[in-house]
Each structure stands twice: as C-alpha cells, then as structure tokens.
C-alpha positions, 0 to 999 in steps of 0.5 A: 619364147620366140616371137611369131611373125606373119608376112603379107605378100609373097612376091620377091620382097615378101618371100625373101623376108619369109625365108629369113624369118622362118629359119628361126621364128614361127612365121606365117606367109600369105600371098594375096592370090591364095585362097587359104584362110588367114583367120585364127592366127593368134599372138602375132608379134610383127605383121610384115607388109610386102604388097605393092602400093596401089589405090587400095593399099591403106585399106588392105593394111588396115584389113590385115591388121584387124585380122591378125591383131599384131603388136607391131606392123612393119611396112616394107613396101615403097609408098608415097610420103606420109602413108605410114603416118596416116596408117599409124594415126588410123590404128592408134593401138598398134605401132606402125613402122616403115622399113624399105627393103634394099637389094638387087632382084631377084636375090633379096635375101642377100640384100636384107642381110647385107644392107642396113635396114632402116626402121622409121617410127613416130615419136610415141612408138620409140620403145616399140621400135627399139624392141623391133630392132633387137628382134631383127638383129637377133635374126641377123639383120643390120638395123638402124632406127630413125624418127619420123616415117617420112624419112625412109619413105622419101629416102627410098623414093629418092634412091630409086629416082637417082638410080633411074636418072643416072641410068637414063643419062648413061643411055643418052651418053651411050647414044652420043658415043655411037653417033660419033663412032666412039668408045663409051669406055674411053669417052665416059668410063675412063675419063670420069674414073680419072677425074674421080681419082684426081678429086680423091687425091686433092681431098675433094671426094664430095665432088665425085660423080656416080658412074654407071655403065648403060644396061641393055634395056631402058629404065624399067621395072616396078622398082624404078619406073613406077616409083619414080612416077609415084615421087613425080606425082607427089611433087606435082600435088604438093608443090604445084610444079613438076620435076623436069628431071624426073619427067624427062627420065620417065616420059617415053623410051627410045624406039617407041612409036606413037601413031597419029591421033593418040591422046597420051597424058603428060604423066603417062610412062611408056618404055622402050620399043613400044608401039601405040596404035592410032586413036588410042588413049593412054591416061594419067599416070599409066605405066607401059613396059618395054616392048609392049604393043598397044593396038589401035583405038585402045582405052587405057585409063589411070590405074593401069600398069602394063608390064613388058612384052605384052600385046594389047590388041585393037579396041581393048578397053580397061575400066578403072571405076567399078561403080562410075562415076565414083570420084575414085571411091570405087577405083581399082588398079589393073595390072597386066604382067609380062608377056600377056596377050589381050585379044581384040575388043576385050574389056578388063574391069577394075581390080583385075590382075592378068598373069604372066604369059596369060591369054585373054580371048577376043571379045572377052569381059574379064572380071576376075584375076587370070593366073600365070599362063592361063587362057580365058575367054567369054563374057564373063571370061572363064578359064579354058586351060593352060596357054601351052596346052591351048596353043599346042592344040 
C-alpha cells in the first residue's frame, strides 16, 4: 500500500516536493494562505515542512504535526542549527528529520531529483530514517542518511554562505577590473582557470579555488542573504564574536544611499541600489532587498523583511510586537514582497505579509495579509480591488 504524504507550504520548495510526491503517492498540499480546512487528514506517513523560517516556525511545525498526526516529520526548510533536535525533543512520539532542498530556483524539481537528498536524524530515529530513505528512493530521489540533525542544518547554511561570499567577492573583482579598464575574463577567469589547471596537473587539486562570474545583481534573495544573516546571528550568539567575512558580504549593497540622521543597526542587511531616507531607523537583523526605497522617518524594527523593488513612503511604521512589551513572546515577522508600495504614514502590524505588487494606501493600518496585486486602505485597511483595476481608473 502506498504511503500518504502531506506538504505544508506550497512555495517554490513545497510545490516542487508536492509535484514529485503526487505523481505516485496520495499527497495533500496545504499553503499557509489558503483558507481550506486541513483537519480530518488521517493515516499520514510523512509530513513535509516547506515553510520559511520565522520566529513562529517551531510553533507552526508542532501545530501541523498535532493536526496531521504523521508517523514522521521531514523539515526541508533552512533553519538555525539545533532547531530540528529541539522539535524532536518536544514531540517524543514522532520521528523528526531535517532534509534541506538543494537546486536552482525556480525549477527545484530537477534539483530534488538530481542532487543527493541528505536526511539527518537523531540516534533513536535511525530505523525510521532508513524507512524514509527507502520511500524517497522509490520516488526517484537520491538519498543519504546521516546522524545528528545539526550536520545538515549547518551544512545548508554554510553552503549558502559560501556562495554569497564568493559572489560578493566576484562583484568586487569586477569593479576593480572596470576601474583599470580591464577585462574580467582576462584578469580573473582565464588567469584562475589556468592556475587551477596547473594545480590539477601537479596533483594538488585540493588547492583549486572556486571561480564565479559576477551576476548582474548584488547578492540577494531569500536563499542567500537572509540565511547568511541567520548563520551570522547564530555565530554571534553562540561564540560572542561576529563573522567579519559574512558581515562584510552582507552589510550594504553598492549604490545604496543612507541619508543623514539614520539609525542603521550593524546587523541590518541592505541590498544594492537602495535609498534610506533621513531620520529612519533600520533595526536589528532587518533585511531590505535590492532597489528598494525607504522614505524619511520610517521605523523598521527587527523581524521585518522587505524584498526588492519596494517603495516604503515617508513615516511608515512597522510594529513587531502584538502585545508590547512582551519580551518577544508575542512578536511576529512582517514580510513585504517584491514591488509592493506602502503609502505615507501607514502602520503595519506584526505577522502581516504584504503580497507582490500590492498597494497600501496612505494612512492605513494594516492588520491582515494583503494578497498579491491587492489594493488596501483604511483604518483598519480593507480590500478595494486589484492593483491593475485601481491604477487604470
């Protein structure tokens, strides 16, 4: 009898998993934005977690595990080191594994079926890990099990960090070549390729260096920048020191202007081509994507992620605490997706997601999620149609 699977979170990772699983297995898919009921799902073998990490991540995993009551939980999300073990200790009767997805966006199906899928487990869950390996291999995946879930948690974080640092330095090399009017291909690519070839010829392959051609954009995206920040924060907490290399690659993108009298926390991440208006506060671990404009006197505290090409008008305030002061007990993450516009003087409350291309009218108080392309305004803000309809009169 085929096993039944359920996927929580149908973003790029979750949708790819769902597409692969549903070809030969009875598979449920649930996206966090959907209003459909997820109760009465019985006899679930594996619950696949594919939601982005947030301050509520552990709570969400436990919630969906209690609803579905699966035999095993597989966390595919990139998470801080120790997260899976903590969840496993909390749910003693359920085997919990970590299996980070690797591949190139947006076609992650190919990556899942091409790369080796590591499944890490705690010692007591070894038999269940072998059963999961057999199940996934039967679905066409390449699988390797490894003890101690911290291995894959740190492995995924370091993989993304290496890529981010390499790419950041590639961009610096490109700038230096342009300064002297020289060809990147000649100075960097051909020079280093010949060096690596020489090392291979003398049997010193271990000394070869990775070589990246710089992309058009600064290091960015939820798979690189935000997870580099996650690792940097953990290093700081656990060792009491910062990673100068990660912080340098993360800090502020080229072409970004920060105007006078701003308070920008050292842990904030600001992409390329941004403008931060005078008198604004950019808080601890805030992430701002490329080419985003933040107007004067905005307040953006910890827990806020703003993607690329957004417009945040002057005097916009984000709140990260639903019942202040709660010492982070009632905190909620706010995510503003790409190309969104938030009008002057608006207030965005914790736990809200503002969708791609969405528009929030001036002076609004946003208490609920705004759908992609949606237009909301008012106190509290309520829907008023589609962006295309409103903008075209």
